[in-house]
C-alpha positions as CSV (number, residue, x, y, z in Angstrom):
1,M,-35.6,-47.7,36.5
2,R,-32.0,-46.6,37.2
3,R,-30.7,-48.4,34.1
4,M,-33.5,-47.0,32.0
5,R,-32.8,-43.5,33.3
6,G,-29.1,-44.0,32.6
7,T,-29.9,-45.1,29.1
8,A,-32.2,-42.1,28.6
9,L,-29.4,-39.7,29.9
10,A,-26.9,-41.3,27.5
11,A,-29.3,-40.9,24.6
12,A,-29.9,-37.3,25.5
13,A,-26.2,-36.6,25.8
14,M,-25.6,-38.2,22.4
15,A,-28.4,-36.1,20.9
16,G,-26.8,-33.0,22.3
17,V,-23.4,-34.0,20.8
18,L,-25.1,-34.6,17.4
19,A,-26.9,-31.3,17.6
20,L,-23.7,-29.5,18.4
21,A,-22.0,-31.3,15.5
22,G,-24.8,-30.2,13.2
23,C,-24.4,-26.6,14.3
24,A,-20.7,-26.7,13.8
25,K,-21.2,-28.2,10.3
26,D,-23.8,-25.5,9.4
27,S,-21.4,-22.8,10.6
28,G,-18.4,-24.2,8.8
29,G,-16.6,-24.7,12.1
30,G,-14.1,-27.5,11.7
31,S,-15.9,-28.9,8.7
32,T,-14.9,-29.6,5.2
33,N,-18.5,-29.0,4.0
34,N,-18.4,-27.1,0.8
35,T,-21.5,-25.0,1.6
36,A,-19.7,-22.5,3.7
37,A,-16.4,-21.2,4.9
38,S,-15.5,-20.4,8.5
39,S,-16.9,-16.9,8.8
40,G,-19.4,-15.0,10.8
41,G,-22.0,-15.0,8.1
42,S,-21.9,-18.6,7.0
43,D,-25.6,-19.1,7.8
44,C,-26.2,-16.6,4.9
45,V,-24.1,-18.6,2.4
46,T,-26.2,-21.0,0.4
47,A,-23.9,-21.8,-2.6
48,Q,-21.2,-24.4,-2.6
49,K,-17.7,-23.2,-2.5
50,P,-16.2,-22.8,-6.0
51,P,-13.5,-25.3,-7.1
52,A,-10.0,-24.5,-5.8
53,A,-8.1,-22.1,-7.9
54,P,-5.2,-23.6,-9.9
55,A,-1.8,-23.1,-8.4
56,A,-0.1,-20.0,-9.6
57,A,2.5,-20.8,-12.2
58,S,6.0,-19.9,-11.0
59,S,7.9,-17.5,-13.2
60,S,11.5,-17.6,-14.0
61,T,11.4,-14.5,-16.2
62,A,14.4,-12.2,-15.6
63,A,13.9,-8.7,-14.5
64,G,12.8,-6.4,-17.4
65,E,15.0,-4.1,-19.2
66,K,16.0,-0.8,-17.5
67,V,13.7,2.0,-18.8
68,D,14.9,5.6,-18.6
69,G,12.1,8.1,-18.0
70,S,14.2,11.0,-16.9
71,K,13.4,13.0,-20.0
72,L,9.6,12.8,-19.4
73,K,7.7,15.7,-17.9
74,I,4.4,14.4,-16.8
75,G,1.2,16.3,-16.3
76,L,-1.3,14.7,-13.9
77,A,-4.8,16.1,-13.9
78,F,-6.7,14.8,-10.9
79,D,-10.4,14.3,-10.6
80,V,-12.4,15.8,-7.7
81,G,-10.6,15.1,-4.4
82,G,-7.1,15.1,-5.8
83,R,-4.1,13.6,-4.0
84,G,-5.1,12.6,-0.5
85,D,-8.5,11.2,-1.3
86,A,-7.4,7.7,0.0
87,S,-8.9,6.2,-3.1
88,F,-8.9,6.8,-6.9
89,N,-6.7,9.9,-7.2
90,D,-4.2,8.5,-4.7
91,A,-3.9,5.4,-6.8
92,A,-3.0,7.5,-9.8
93,A,-0.5,9.5,-7.8
94,A,1.1,6.2,-6.6
95,G,1.7,5.3,-10.2
96,T,3.6,8.5,-11.0
97,D,5.4,8.3,-7.6
98,K,6.6,4.8,-8.7
99,A,7.7,6.3,-12.0
100,K,9.9,8.8,-10.2
101,S,11.6,6.1,-8.1
102,E,11.9,3.4,-10.7
103,L,12.2,5.2,-14.0
104,G,14.0,8.3,-13.0
105,V,11.1,10.7,-13.8
106,T,11.9,14.1,-12.3
107,T,8.9,16.3,-13.3
108,V,5.3,15.6,-12.4
109,S,3.0,18.6,-12.4
110,E,-0.3,18.0,-10.6
111,S,-3.6,19.9,-10.8
112,T,-7.0,19.0,-9.3
113,A,-10.5,19.5,-10.5
114,S,-13.2,21.1,-8.3
115,A,-16.6,19.5,-7.7
116,S,-18.5,22.2,-9.6
117,E,-16.1,23.4,-12.2
118,A,-17.2,24.0,-15.8
119,E,-16.0,22.0,-18.7
120,S,-14.0,25.0,-19.8
121,A,-11.9,24.8,-16.6
122,K,-10.9,21.2,-17.3
123,Q,-10.0,22.1,-20.9
124,Q,-8.0,25.1,-19.7
125,R,-6.1,22.9,-17.2
126,L,-5.1,20.4,-19.9
127,D,-4.3,23.2,-22.4
128,Q,-2.0,24.9,-20.0
129,M,-0.2,21.6,-19.3
130,A,0.3,20.9,-23.0
131,A,1.4,24.5,-23.8
132,S,4.0,24.4,-21.0
133,G,5.6,21.3,-22.6
134,L,4.3,18.6,-20.3
135,N,4.3,15.2,-22.1
136,P,2.7,12.8,-21.4
137,I,-0.5,14.2,-19.8
138,I,-2.7,11.9,-17.8
139,A,-6.3,12.8,-17.1
140,V,-7.7,10.9,-14.1
141,G,-11.4,10.3,-14.6
142,F,-14.0,10.0,-17.3
143,A,-15.1,13.6,-16.6
144,Y,-12.1,14.8,-18.6
145,A,-13.2,13.0,-21.8
146,K,-14.5,16.0,-23.8
147,S,-11.6,18.2,-22.7
148,V,-9.0,15.5,-23.6
149,E,-10.5,15.1,-27.0
150,A,-10.5,18.8,-27.6
151,V,-7.0,19.5,-26.3
152,A,-5.3,16.4,-27.7
153,G,-6.6,17.4,-31.2
154,K,-4.7,20.7,-30.8
155,Y,-1.4,19.1,-29.7
156,P,-0.9,16.0,-31.9
157,N,2.7,15.6,-30.8
158,T,1.8,15.4,-27.1
159,K,0.7,12.0,-25.7
160,F,-2.4,11.9,-23.5
161,A,-3.9,9.1,-21.4
162,I,-7.3,9.1,-19.8
163,V,-8.5,6.9,-17.0
164,D,-12.0,5.3,-17.2
165,D,-12.9,6.4,-20.7
166,D,-12.5,4.7,-24.0
167,S,-14.5,7.0,-26.3
168,I,-11.7,9.0,-27.7
169,K,-10.3,7.8,-31.1
170,L,-7.3,10.0,-31.6
171,P,-3.9,8.4,-32.2
172,N,-2.2,10.4,-29.4
173,V,-4.8,9.3,-26.7
174,T,-4.5,6.1,-24.8
175,S,-7.5,4.8,-22.7
176,L,-6.8,3.2,-19.4
177,V,-10.0,1.3,-18.5
178,F,-10.8,-1.4,-16.0
179,A,-13.1,-4.4,-15.2
180,E,-14.4,-2.8,-12.0
181,E,-17.4,-5.2,-12.0
182,Q,-15.0,-8.2,-11.7
183,G,-13.2,-6.9,-8.6
184,S,-16.5,-5.8,-7.1
185,F,-17.9,-9.3,-7.6
186,L,-15.3,-10.5,-5.2
187,A,-16.2,-7.7,-2.8
188,G,-19.8,-9.0,-2.9
189,V,-18.7,-12.5,-2.1
190,A,-16.7,-11.3,0.9
191,A,-19.6,-9.2,2.2
192,A,-22.0,-12.1,2.1
193,Y,-19.5,-14.4,3.8
194,K,-18.8,-11.9,6.5
195,S,-22.3,-10.6,7.2
196,K,-23.9,-11.9,10.4
197,N,-27.3,-10.5,9.5
198,C,-27.3,-11.7,5.8
199,H,-27.8,-8.0,5.1
200,I,-25.3,-5.8,3.3
201,G,-25.1,-2.4,1.7
202,F,-23.6,-0.5,-1.2
203,V,-22.9,3.3,-1.3
204,G,-22.0,4.8,-4.7
205,G,-20.7,8.3,-5.0
206,V,-22.3,9.5,-8.2
207,N,-24.9,7.5,-10.2
208,T,-23.0,7.1,-13.4
209,P,-22.4,4.1,-15.7
210,L,-18.9,3.8,-14.3
211,I,-20.0,3.5,-10.7
212,Q,-22.8,1.2,-11.7
213,K,-20.1,-1.3,-12.8
214,F,-19.0,-1.4,-9.1
215,E,-22.6,-1.8,-8.0
216,A,-23.4,-4.5,-10.6
217,G,-20.4,-6.7,-9.6
218,F,-21.1,-6.3,-5.9
219,L,-24.8,-7.3,-6.3
220,Q,-24.0,-10.3,-8.5
221,G,-21.2,-11.6,-6.2
222,A,-23.3,-11.4,-3.1
223,K,-26.3,-13.1,-4.9
224,T,-24.1,-15.8,-6.4
225,V,-23.2,-17.1,-2.9
226,S,-26.5,-16.4,-1.1
227,N,-30.1,-16.6,-2.2
228,K,-31.1,-15.1,1.1
229,I,-29.0,-12.0,1.1
230,K,-30.7,-8.6,1.6
231,I,-28.9,-5.6,0.0
232,E,-29.3,-1.9,0.6
233,D,-28.2,0.0,-2.5
234,E,-27.8,3.8,-2.5
235,Y,-26.1,6.7,-4.3
236,L,-25.0,10.0,-2.8
237,T,-25.7,12.2,-5.8
238,P,-27.2,11.8,-9.3
239,A,-25.3,11.9,-12.5
240,G,-23.8,15.3,-13.2
241,D,-23.3,16.2,-9.5
242,F,-19.7,15.1,-8.8
243,S,-19.8,16.3,-5.1
244,G,-20.8,12.7,-4.3
245,F,-17.1,11.9,-4.5
246,Q,-16.1,14.5,-2.0
247,D,-18.7,14.6,0.7
248,P,-17.8,12.4,3.8
249,P,-20.8,13.7,5.9
250,K,-23.2,12.6,3.2
251,G,-21.4,9.3,2.9
252,N,-21.7,8.9,6.7
253,A,-25.4,9.7,6.7
254,K,-26.2,7.2,3.9
255,A,-24.1,4.4,5.4
256,A,-25.6,5.0,8.8
257,A,-29.1,4.8,7.4
258,E,-28.2,1.4,5.7
259,I,-26.8,0.1,9.0
260,A,-29.9,1.2,10.8
261,K,-31.9,-0.9,8.4
262,G,-29.8,-3.9,9.4
263,A,-26.9,-3.9,7.0
264,D,-23.7,-4.9,8.7
265,V,-21.1,-4.9,5.8
266,I,-21.0,-1.8,3.6
267,Y,-19.1,-1.5,0.3
268,H,-18.4,2.0,-1.0
269,A,-17.4,3.3,-4.4
270,A,-17.5,6.9,-3.4
271,G,-14.0,8.4,-3.5
272,A,-13.2,10.7,-0.6
273,S,-16.8,10.3,0.7
274,G,-15.8,6.8,1.7
275,K,-14.2,8.2,4.9
276,G,-17.7,9.0,6.1
277,V,-18.8,5.4,5.2
278,F,-16.0,4.0,7.3
279,D,-16.8,6.3,10.2
280,A,-20.5,5.2,10.1
281,A,-19.4,1.5,10.0
282,K,-17.2,2.0,13.1
283,A,-19.9,3.9,15.0
284,G,-22.6,1.3,14.0
285,N,-20.6,-1.8,14.9
286,A,-20.5,-2.8,11.2
287,L,-17.8,-3.8,8.8
288,A,-16.7,-2.0,5.6
289,I,-15.1,-2.7,2.3
290,G,-12.9,-0.1,0.7
291,V,-12.3,0.7,-3.0
292,D,-9.6,1.5,-5.5
293,S,-6.6,1.5,-3.1
294,D,-5.8,-0.8,-0.2
295,Q,-7.7,1.4,2.2
296,Y,-6.6,-0.6,5.3
297,N,-3.2,1.0,4.8
298,Q,-4.4,4.5,3.9
299,K,-3.3,7.2,6.4
300,T,-6.3,9.3,5.9
301,V,-8.7,6.6,7.1
302,E,-6.3,5.0,9.6
303,A,-8.7,5.6,12.5
304,D,-11.2,3.2,10.9
305,K,-8.9,0.5,9.7
306,D,-10.2,-2.0,12.2
307,V,-13.5,-2.2,10.4
308,I,-12.1,-2.4,6.9
309,I,-12.1,-6.1,6.0
310,T,-10.8,-5.8,2.4
311,S,-10.7,-3.3,-0.5
312,M,-11.6,-3.8,-4.1
313,L,-8.3,-2.9,-5.8
314,K,-8.6,-1.0,-9.0
315,R,-5.0,-0.8,-10.0
316,V,-4.9,2.7,-11.4
317,D,-1.4,2.8,-10.0
318,V,-0.4,-0.1,-12.2
319,A,-2.1,1.3,-15.3
320,V,-0.5,4.8,-14.8
321,F,3.0,3.4,-14.2
322,D,2.7,0.9,-17.1
323,Y,1.6,3.7,-19.4
324,V,4.5,6.0,-18.3
325,Q,6.9,3.2,-18.8
326,A,5.5,2.4,-22.2
327,V,5.9,6.1,-23.2
328,A,9.4,6.1,-22.0
329,K,10.2,3.0,-24.1
330,G,8.4,4.5,-27.1
331,D,6.1,1.5,-27.5
332,L,2.5,1.5,-26.3
333,S,1.5,-1.7,-28.1
334,G,2.0,-3.9,-25.0
335,L,-0.6,-2.2,-22.8
336,P,-3.7,-4.3,-22.2
337,K,-7.0,-3.1,-23.7
338,R,-8.6,-3.5,-20.3
339,F,-7.1,-4.0,-16.9
340,D,-9.1,-7.0,-15.6
341,L,-8.6,-9.9,-13.1
342,K,-6.5,-11.7,-15.7
343,V,-3.8,-9.0,-15.7
344,D,-4.2,-8.1,-12.0
345,G,-5.8,-4.8,-13.1
346,V,-8.4,-5.4,-10.4
347,G,-8.5,-7.6,-7.3
348,Y,-8.9,-7.6,-3.6
349,A,-6.7,-6.6,-0.6
350,T,-5.7,-9.0,2.2
351,S,-4.2,-6.4,4.6
352,G,-5.3,-7.0,8.2
353,G,-6.0,-10.7,7.7
354,K,-9.7,-10.3,7.9
355,V,-10.5,-12.3,4.8
356,D,-7.7,-14.9,5.2
357,D,-10.4,-17.5,6.2
358,I,-12.2,-17.1,2.9
359,K,-9.2,-16.5,0.6
360,D,-9.8,-19.9,-1.0
361,V,-13.3,-18.9,-1.8
362,L,-12.3,-15.6,-3.3
363,D,-9.5,-17.1,-5.3
364,G,-11.9,-19.8,-6.5
365,Y,-14.3,-17.3,-7.8
366,K,-11.5,-15.2,-9.3
367,A,-10.3,-18.3,-11.2
368,Q,-13.9,-18.9,-12.5
369,I,-14.2,-15.3,-13.8
370,I,-10.8,-15.5,-15.5
371,S,-11.6,-18.8,-17.1
372,G,-15.0,-17.5,-18.4
373,A,-17.0,-19.9,-16.3
374,I,-18.6,-16.8,-14.7
375,T,-19.4,-13.7,-16.7
376,V,-19.8,-10.6,-14.5
377,S,-22.3,-8.1,-15.8
378,D,-21.5,-4.4,-15.8
379,K,-25.1,-3.5,-15.5
380,P,-26.8,-3.8,-12.1
381,Q,-29.4,-6.7,-12.0
382,K,-31.8,-5.8,-9.2
């Protein structure tokens, strides 16, 4: 009996070890299993890890020629929220700030749109900039499209750029557009990997085709890595009501409602309203993903940085700086038609180290998108 009992105990112990090993394997702990990475939400992940990204080629290219931008007088017309929104407009401002420090630009005149202003106000803003001799003039946001077309037609010798619109076909207008859906795909992957509840959320500022690109990529990324994921998907305001980009209380309420339903990772594409989303995530013991700029390092949302796991980087700063530099050189031909993952026009932030454990996964998917193995839709597939 004693020997049988000892055998039984040994068998039970072995079973326990195997059970623990199985749990560790399922959770990705200490395992090389391709089904999941080491993360809190690994039970949610059902797809195999993508192939490892190829090693980045080292570059021996010498530093570029020195470009003198000291003669430029830049007009920067912000969208709703302006400088200090910790998002889209701040990214544009970072581009002109860099132009000051690296190209010697001395004049940048800034003006900001209000949430409810008429089209005539936007047109007047641009008209005044052009009449005062500012050149180039950069309009930050698709809401300026009609006004840019009207004013640029009146001032053919003034160069204009518009962010997020490619509808204007005038020779003195340059479009600066992005593959937001590609960067947002990676945000969706990160959310699924980091969700403990296999339940995540999206908060869009204004329901427009542009913000739907963020939504589309996020949904596709999350669904690519998990066939079990549940997604809350909400907007703050309908098309035409741009207050959704500047309403932190509304962002807070919408995110809190998603968290109450069980979402534990929230991605926002809502401009300054994102501050409310971050506040809700912190209050609700959830995580958040920022947008446009590396929001972990943004002073205006510093109190919530501990819940920001990454940000989808939309490199408006790069596009604006590259445009100003091209104008200073007198050659716009080298600008990309679209700022996508291939040219680092979009991407993801690693500040805070909260996605270091899944960086290989994110880079693997990034490589597949760049190669064309994955095509990211810019229309939400619900």
